N, C-alpha and C positions, 0 to 999 in steps of 0.2 A: 494556050488553053489552061494549063496548070497554073501559070503565074496569075492569070485573071481570077481563077478560082480562089487561090490563096489570098489575093488582095481583097476579094469580096468577103471571105471569111474574117479577115482582119478588121475590115470596116464594120461588119455586123457585130463582132465582138465588142468593139469600141462603143458602138451605138447602144447595145444592150447594157453595157457597163454604165454608160451615162444615164440611161433610164433608171437603173437601179439606184444610182447615186441621188438622182432627183427625188425619187420616191422616199428614200431614207431621210433626206433633208426636209421634205415636206412633213413627214411624220414627226420629226424633231421639232419643227416649227409649231405644230399643233399642240404638242405637249407643253410647250412654254419653256421658260428658263429653268436650267438645272439647279436644283436645291441640294447643296451638299449636306450630308448628315455629319453631325459632330462625332468625332471619334471618342470612345470611352476607353480610358486606359485602365487596364486590369492591374490590380496590385500584385506584385511579385510575392510569392510565398517562399520564405527562406526556410530551408530544411535544416534542422539541428543535427549536428554530427554526433553520433553515438560513439563513445570511446569503447574500444574493444581491448580486452586484456590480452597481452601476449602469452602464448602458451610456452611454458618452459620445457625444454627437451629433457626427457628422462634418460639417464645413462643406463645402459644395459648392465645386468649383473654378469658376473663371471660365467655363470652357468649358461645364460642366454648367448653370450659371446662365443662360448665353446660350441654351442649348437650351430651357430652361424658358420663358424670356421669349418665344422664337420660337413655341413651342407656344401660349402664352397669346394672343399677338398674332394668330396664324393663326386661332385659334378665334373671337376677337372680330371679326376682319375678315370671316370667312366668314359669321358671323351677320348682319352688317350688309349684306353683298352680297345675301343672300337676300331681305331685306326691301325693298331699293331697286329691284328689278326690277318690283315691282308698281306703283311710282310712275311708271315710264317709259312 
């Protein structure tokens, strides 16, 4: 029973597909030959490169270097102090 049902479904599917194909071909025949449109090439736009000037690095003054060093040392010392309290 099941095999017959599957076979019937398969044949029905093939028949419906053939009908659709025939309809499609009929419509194409009514339209006539296909006329291809000419492709229009677009001109490429070339972007001009803008020169950018390199920024020179400014050397820090002794005063600014001193501030940086003080910040780094303060951070390092603070980190050590926090850990040493547990030991005491």
